[in-house]
Structures are given as structure tokens and as C-alpha cells.
PLY file of the C-alpha trace (Angstrom):
ply
format ascii 1.0
element vertex 381
property float x
property float y
property float z
element edge 380
property int vertex1
property int vertex2
end_header
26.31 40.57 51.40
25.06 38.53 48.91
20.99 38.74 49.28
19.21 36.38 46.71
15.09 37.33 45.91
11.87 35.54 44.52
11.47 38.14 42.27
8.84 37.20 39.67
6.47 39.98 41.34
8.93 42.21 40.78
9.36 41.42 37.35
5.85 40.34 35.71
3.35 41.97 38.53
1.16 45.54 37.75
-0.49 45.72 40.63
0.11 46.04 44.46
2.31 42.66 45.48
4.24 43.69 42.37
4.97 46.95 43.41
5.94 46.46 46.91
8.36 43.63 44.87
9.99 46.77 42.76
9.56 49.53 46.02
11.68 46.55 48.12
14.40 46.46 46.32
14.20 50.05 44.47
15.25 50.97 47.98
17.58 48.38 48.91
19.98 49.38 46.25
19.88 52.90 46.92
20.17 53.36 50.44
22.42 49.74 50.18
24.32 49.75 46.85
27.22 48.01 48.72
25.86 44.34 48.41
25.23 42.31 45.65
21.06 41.88 44.95
20.33 38.27 43.05
17.21 38.06 41.60
15.45 34.96 40.09
12.73 35.34 38.15
11.12 33.15 35.47
11.53 36.36 32.50
10.91 40.16 32.45
7.33 41.57 31.16
7.46 45.20 30.14
10.79 45.71 31.27
9.94 49.83 30.27
8.62 49.99 34.06
11.12 49.50 36.51
15.07 49.84 34.24
16.35 51.17 38.20
16.59 47.33 38.64
17.39 46.07 35.03
20.63 49.06 35.22
23.69 46.31 36.48
25.72 45.89 39.48
24.17 45.86 42.25
21.81 43.71 41.00
22.19 40.97 38.73
19.51 38.55 37.21
18.89 35.09 36.97
16.57 33.64 34.44
15.93 29.85 33.54
17.79 28.38 30.36
17.49 26.38 27.79
13.89 24.01 27.29
13.81 24.40 31.37
12.60 28.70 30.90
10.86 27.23 27.82
8.52 24.31 29.36
9.93 24.30 33.00
10.29 27.52 34.10
7.57 27.51 37.33
9.49 23.95 38.12
12.32 26.11 38.06
11.46 28.62 39.93
9.42 26.13 42.98
12.10 23.69 43.60
15.42 24.16 41.15
16.37 27.62 42.67
17.25 25.57 45.61
20.32 24.49 44.01
21.69 27.52 42.67
21.83 29.41 46.10
24.65 26.93 46.86
26.23 27.62 43.48
26.47 31.42 43.77
26.94 31.48 47.37
23.91 33.38 48.76
23.86 34.34 52.27
19.98 35.53 52.55
17.20 34.63 50.31
13.92 36.78 50.73
10.18 35.46 49.22
9.03 38.63 48.51
6.23 37.20 47.99
4.46 34.32 50.49
6.09 31.78 49.23
9.72 29.91 49.18
11.10 27.27 47.03
10.47 23.93 48.05
13.31 21.44 48.89
16.36 20.76 51.18
17.87 23.99 53.05
21.41 24.56 52.76
23.05 25.35 55.90
24.92 28.52 54.64
21.53 30.20 53.19
19.05 31.96 55.61
15.69 32.59 54.11
13.57 35.57 54.70
9.96 35.59 54.22
7.17 38.20 53.35
3.85 37.46 54.19
1.21 40.49 53.21
-1.99 38.96 53.75
-4.21 35.42 54.38
-7.27 36.52 52.95
-7.41 32.99 51.24
-7.56 31.83 55.41
-9.85 34.65 57.08
-12.51 34.92 53.81
-12.45 31.97 51.69
-15.24 32.37 49.32
-13.29 35.28 47.96
-11.10 32.32 45.84
-11.10 29.41 43.64
-10.86 25.53 46.18
-8.33 25.06 44.06
-6.34 28.25 44.36
-7.39 28.10 48.11
-5.99 25.12 48.71
-2.74 25.78 46.47
-1.90 29.17 48.27
-2.62 27.81 51.99
-0.12 24.56 51.35
2.08 27.46 50.25
2.20 29.34 52.88
1.80 26.21 55.21
5.72 25.53 53.64
7.10 28.77 53.46
6.17 29.51 57.33
8.59 26.11 58.54
11.25 27.19 56.27
11.48 30.45 56.91
14.19 31.45 59.78
12.65 34.96 59.69
8.98 36.52 58.70
8.67 40.01 57.26
4.44 40.41 57.86
3.27 44.04 56.68
1.12 44.78 58.98
0.39 43.93 62.49
-3.05 42.71 61.36
-1.16 40.48 59.20
1.52 39.68 61.61
-2.23 37.94 64.11
-3.15 36.48 60.94
-0.02 34.68 60.41
-0.40 33.48 64.33
-3.81 33.00 64.82
-3.48 30.55 61.03
-0.20 29.44 60.92
0.75 28.74 64.44
3.94 30.38 63.72
5.87 31.77 67.18
5.43 36.09 67.32
9.39 35.78 67.42
9.63 34.89 63.90
7.98 37.24 63.08
8.67 41.31 62.86
6.17 44.20 61.03
7.86 46.22 58.79
5.36 48.32 56.34
4.99 49.18 52.78
6.80 52.10 51.22
5.32 53.67 48.15
7.52 53.91 45.13
8.90 58.14 45.18
7.09 59.02 42.05
4.61 59.65 44.76
6.65 61.97 47.03
7.02 64.33 43.29
4.72 67.24 43.29
3.00 66.90 39.29
3.78 70.15 37.43
1.22 71.65 35.91
1.83 71.13 32.40
2.01 67.48 33.66
-1.04 67.34 34.97
-2.43 69.32 31.40
-0.78 66.52 29.62
-2.13 63.43 31.48
-5.63 65.16 32.23
-6.14 65.45 28.18
-4.86 62.21 27.52
-7.02 60.07 29.67
-10.06 62.11 29.15
-9.94 62.56 33.10
-12.84 64.50 34.62
-12.44 67.79 36.33
-13.08 66.94 39.46
-13.95 63.86 40.52
-13.89 60.41 42.93
-10.62 58.63 42.92
-10.74 54.61 43.51
-7.46 52.71 42.50
-7.32 48.63 42.91
-8.17 45.12 40.80
-12.19 45.40 40.05
-13.24 42.39 41.99
-15.61 41.65 44.63
-13.44 41.80 47.70
-12.88 45.12 46.91
-16.13 46.21 47.01
-16.48 48.69 44.31
-19.81 48.08 43.61
-20.59 49.13 46.71
-18.86 52.47 45.82
-20.84 52.58 42.82
-23.91 52.33 44.89
-23.41 55.41 47.22
-21.82 57.63 44.35
-25.47 57.07 42.85
-27.26 58.17 46.11
-24.53 61.67 45.51
-25.00 62.00 41.96
-28.85 62.02 42.58
-27.84 65.47 44.64
-27.64 68.02 41.40
-25.39 70.29 44.60
-22.72 67.66 44.02
-21.19 67.89 40.40
-18.44 65.59 40.91
-17.65 61.71 38.70
-16.65 58.88 39.35
-12.67 57.03 38.32
-12.04 53.90 38.73
-8.47 52.50 38.31
-7.54 48.79 38.07
-7.40 45.46 36.81
-10.95 44.46 35.20
-11.78 40.60 36.48
-15.51 38.91 35.59
-16.64 40.86 38.55
-16.43 44.56 35.84
-19.81 43.49 34.43
-21.58 43.38 37.84
-20.15 46.83 37.43
-21.04 47.65 34.35
-24.69 46.03 34.73
-25.46 48.52 37.95
-23.85 51.57 35.72
-26.58 50.75 32.16
-29.37 50.15 35.02
-28.94 53.68 37.11
-28.03 55.35 33.60
-24.25 56.45 34.67
-22.44 55.82 31.72
-21.21 59.80 31.39
-20.10 59.99 34.75
-18.41 56.87 35.69
-15.00 55.69 33.69
-13.18 53.49 34.07
-9.22 52.61 33.24
-6.45 49.76 32.89
-2.81 49.24 33.12
-2.43 53.20 33.34
1.78 53.54 33.39
3.72 54.47 36.69
4.98 57.93 35.25
1.00 58.82 35.06
-0.60 56.69 38.15
0.44 59.72 40.66
-1.30 62.81 38.52
-4.95 60.70 38.87
-4.11 60.97 42.56
-3.22 64.26 42.74
-6.22 65.69 40.40
-8.83 63.96 42.44
-11.31 65.36 45.01
-11.09 62.51 47.47
-10.42 58.06 47.32
-12.43 55.91 48.33
-11.08 52.11 48.93
-13.94 50.26 50.11
-12.03 46.98 50.50
-12.95 44.19 52.28
-10.01 43.70 53.97
-6.10 43.56 53.12
-2.38 43.22 54.32
-1.74 46.61 54.03
-3.60 49.16 51.73
-0.86 50.72 49.50
-3.29 52.63 48.04
-4.34 54.50 50.98
-1.23 55.17 51.38
-0.12 56.22 47.72
-3.52 59.16 48.42
-1.89 60.02 51.77
1.23 61.17 50.41
-0.45 62.78 47.32
-2.25 64.95 50.07
-5.56 63.50 49.09
-8.39 63.21 51.28
-9.64 58.96 52.10
-11.88 57.47 52.60
-12.00 53.57 53.46
-13.47 50.53 55.04
-13.52 49.59 59.42
-11.52 46.93 60.29
-8.63 44.85 59.07
-5.31 46.62 58.41
-7.20 50.20 56.95
-6.24 52.28 60.08
-2.50 51.51 60.55
-1.82 52.69 56.89
-5.07 55.16 56.93
-3.88 56.84 59.82
-6.21 59.14 62.88
-6.97 61.77 59.61
-8.94 59.08 57.14
-12.67 58.39 57.68
-13.69 54.85 58.22
-16.71 53.22 57.66
-19.69 50.51 56.62
-19.53 50.42 52.59
-22.48 48.34 53.16
-24.99 51.85 54.87
-24.67 52.83 51.23
-26.54 56.35 52.38
-24.32 56.83 55.72
-21.49 56.30 52.38
-23.11 59.17 50.07
-23.26 61.20 52.66
-19.58 60.97 54.25
-18.84 61.71 50.74
-21.06 64.42 50.60
-19.74 66.13 54.03
-15.59 65.49 52.22
-15.93 66.84 49.18
-18.48 70.06 50.63
-15.78 71.20 53.19
-13.13 73.03 51.73
-11.53 73.25 55.76
-12.04 69.43 56.84
-10.31 68.79 52.90
-6.99 70.18 54.12
-7.29 68.92 57.24
-7.21 65.71 56.27
-4.72 66.36 53.86
-1.69 67.83 56.09
-2.53 65.29 59.07
-2.30 62.28 56.01
1.07 63.86 54.78
2.13 63.61 58.01
1.43 60.24 59.01
2.86 58.92 55.66
5.91 59.74 57.14
5.64 56.41 58.87
6.04 54.89 55.87
9.63 56.28 54.34
11.56 54.33 51.89
14.86 54.97 53.65
13.40 53.84 56.81
12.02 50.96 56.42
15.14 50.25 53.99
17.08 50.17 56.94
15.05 48.04 59.67
15.53 45.02 56.20
18.69 45.57 56.58
18.59 44.88 60.28
16.47 42.02 59.86
19.80 40.54 57.25
22.53 41.54 59.84
21.18 40.48 62.81
19.96 36.79 60.93
23.73 36.60 59.94
25.06 37.06 63.60
22.71 34.49 64.87
0 1
1 2
2 3
3 4
4 5
5 6
6 7
7 8
8 9
9 10
10 11
11 12
12 13
13 14
14 15
15 16
16 17
17 18
18 19
19 20
20 21
21 22
22 23
23 24
24 25
25 26
26 27
27 28
28 29
29 30
30 31
31 32
32 33
33 34
34 35
35 36
36 37
37 38
38 39
39 40
40 41
41 42
42 43
43 44
44 45
45 46
46 47
47 48
48 49
49 50
50 51
51 52
52 53
53 54
54 55
55 56
56 57
57 58
58 59
59 60
60 61
61 62
62 63
63 64
64 65
65 66
66 67
67 68
68 69
69 70
70 71
71 72
72 73
73 74
74 75
75 76
76 77
77 78
78 79
79 80
80 81
81 82
82 83
83 84
84 85
85 86
86 87
87 88
88 89
89 90
90 91
91 92
92 93
93 94
94 95
95 96
96 97
97 98
98 99
99 100
100 101
101 102
102 103
103 104
104 105
105 106
106 107
107 108
108 109
109 110
110 111
111 112
112 113
113 114
114 115
115 116
116 117
117 118
118 119
119 120
120 121
121 122
122 123
123 124
124 125
125 126
126 127
127 128
128 129
129 130
130 131
131 132
132 133
133 134
134 135
135 136
136 137
137 138
138 139
139 140
140 141
141 142
142 143
143 144
144 145
145 146
146 147
147 148
148 149
149 150
150 151
151 152
152 153
153 154
154 155
155 156
156 157
157 158
158 159
159 160
160 161
161 162
162 163
163 164
164 165
165 166
166 167
167 168
168 169
169 170
170 171
171 172
172 173
173 174
174 175
175 176
176 177
177 178
178 179
179 180
180 181
181 182
182 183
183 184
184 185
185 186
186 187
187 188
188 189
189 190
190 191
191 192
192 193
193 194
194 195
195 196
196 197
197 198
198 199
199 200
200 201
201 202
202 203
203 204
204 205
205 206
206 207
207 208
208 209
209 210
210 211
211 212
212 213
213 214
214 215
215 216
216 217
217 218
218 219
219 220
220 221
221 222
222 223
223 224
224 225
225 226
226 227
227 228
228 229
229 230
230 231
231 232
232 233
233 234
234 235
235 236
236 237
237 238
238 239
239 240
240 241
241 242
242 243
243 244
244 245
245 246
246 247
247 248
248 249
249 250
250 251
251 252
252 253
253 254
254 255
255 256
256 257
257 258
258 259
259 260
260 261
261 262
262 263
263 264
264 265
265 266
266 267
267 268
268 269
269 270
270 271
271 272
272 273
273 274
274 275
275 276
276 277
277 278
278 279
279 280
280 281
281 282
282 283
283 284
284 285
285 286
286 287
287 288
288 289
289 290
290 291
291 292
292 293
293 294
294 295
295 296
296 297
297 298
298 299
299 300
300 301
301 302
302 303
303 304
304 305
305 306
306 307
307 308
308 309
309 310
310 311
311 312
312 313
313 314
314 315
315 316
316 317
317 318
318 319
319 320
320 321
321 322
322 323
323 324
324 325
325 326
326 327
327 328
328 329
329 330
330 331
331 332
332 333
333 334
334 335
335 336
336 337
337 338
338 339
339 340
340 341
341 342
342 343
343 344
344 345
345 346
346 347
347 348
348 349
349 350
350 351
351 352
352 353
353 354
354 355
355 356
356 357
357 358
358 359
359 360
360 361
361 362
362 363
363 364
364 365
365 366
366 367
367 368
368 369
369 370
370 371
371 372
372 373
373 374
374 375
375 376
376 377
377 378
378 379
379 380
């Protein structure tokens, strides 16, 4: 089978969306190497981060050429890729990040669309007006063009039906898998190397995610500030994620409350080191307003770290029964919950054990098999 992919996020994005796209490609290549996977992308950014999909068969990279590459790579990805699909006899084209190329559908190519979330419909206040308009136009077009839609959670599936009026029969839920590196226990000497290289504190609460209003890291800081006033809790806070203008709000709060020695920010951590950040943490906290799935939650469960996250959205799908769910706006309860988990070793061990068991629902092989079944069923029908 010849399967084409919109691989821009896989080769140029290093947050959750890029991680999802790379994981899909790597797992398909690992478990179904008999197929050809043709990756359409405007270019490669930091290729040393994804050597698996640059090794040749079953992966074949395709780029715009000449002046088109230099000046019109976005136009190539949005429109001209359709011609490439015909020339390369692509049987299935999969838009991994909520988009499909615009233009006439060729009768010999079937289209699959993965939608991660529709937050720009549910919480429009988090987006600039022009961005919101563009995202909505792309989403409405893509669901019409798609022959099959993949939602990464039941929450996202429900949102697709509600906001885009798609027939539920056209949507299949296939959860995300995290990178295999998170399943590997970090050796003691490697832990020492990572701790010394980044000057990670001995005991710390961990957050991983973009530093933006929707992720509510300011609420986390408020709870941590309340917690740190209790002298019995000797713990620091580590936040790993891309900085936005929202970062200035966080720095202001830290300065006003004299937390400079207790709060540590890291950006652009290589994937090979990120599991160490998880595995050495006391507890993982993810106070986001809303997500399509919440991949960092799964990464924490696989790393055997207790998880505290928000109520609602898809968080219970990702976190299971072992995680603790709360309202991040309730600062005192947030702080009390952190203290309870940090002080109760028996509770920690229970959360770790049950969390790891829940994470087995998202094993890469099973999810790759589900996706391949979608491809094969589409070809038969």
C-alpha cells in the first residue's frame, strides 16, 4: 500500500502535535514495514531529532522544488500536493494535523483526517481573530473532503459532531501513543548526567507544556506559592515548555512572591533527556483548561509519576482512575492536594502502579494496528 502523509508537523514541530505525527509514522514503519510511506513536507528542521523517518524505506520524503520551495512552500503544501498524489499513485493520504490539501479529489486517492481538538471553537478567546477564522475554515473544508476522520479522544469526537455537524459514523476514535523512549527506565548514571547538565533540583513538581494562558501555569504557580509557605514541604517547581508572551505574567508573579530560587524554566529539551525529567519528578501537574488528549499525562503515567490534572475535557480518558482531578482556580485545594500527594508515600505508589496499568491502553502496537485497520477497510469499501 502507498500511503501519503502531510508531514510538516512531523519534521518541523517539536511540541505535542509534532510528537504525535512522528509517533504515528515511526509506529507504522515499525509494525507495518511492507508499505510505502511518502512524507510530504516543506522542509526539515533539526533532522537529528527524528532519525527513524530519515532512514529510507519504508519512508520516502517529498519536498517542493526550485522557486516553489524558496517562495511558495505553503502554497505547495496547501494546493499543489494534490497533483503529487496523482503522479505517485497514492492510495490513501492522511492529514495528521487537522488539515487536508485544498482542491479537487482524485477518485483513486482516499483521504484520512486526524483532528486533535477544536479548542478554537470551544474557547475562541484563546486565539487571535484571524487565526480563529483560518482554523475554522480549514477544519470545515477538511471534514468535508475526508473519507474517514480520526479523533484522538471521545471528547474530540463529540466536539467534531457538535461544532462541525459531522455524521458520527464517519469518525473513529484512536488514542495517542507516546514515544517509546518514555517506556525505558533511565539508568542511574544517566540520571546523574541529566540532573547535573540542567541543574535540576533534588525534589520537584513537574509541568510539561507550552507556557500559554490555556495551560494555566499561573494557577500552578499560585498553588505552589501557597504550598511553599509550609516549611514541611521542601520541594521546587520545574516547568518545561515553549515560552510565549504569557511567560511575562509568570515572571512577574515569581518576582512579586520571591520564588526565583524555587521555580525553574526549561525550553527546547531534547527528547532523549525529557524522560529523565519525568522519571525524577515527585509528581506531575497538568492544570490545562482543555485539550484534545493531553499527551504529557500519558508520558507521566508511563514514567510512573503520580498525576494531578484538571477536571473535565478529555483528562480522565488520558489519566484514568489513578490520577487526581481538580479545579485549578481553587488555589487552596490545589495546594492541599499537592501536599497530600507529596507527603503520602503509600498514595504515591498506588497512583504509580494504577497509572502504569492504565497506560497499557495506549500501547503503540495496538494503536498502529487500529489505524492500519482503518486504511485497509477504506480500500475494501
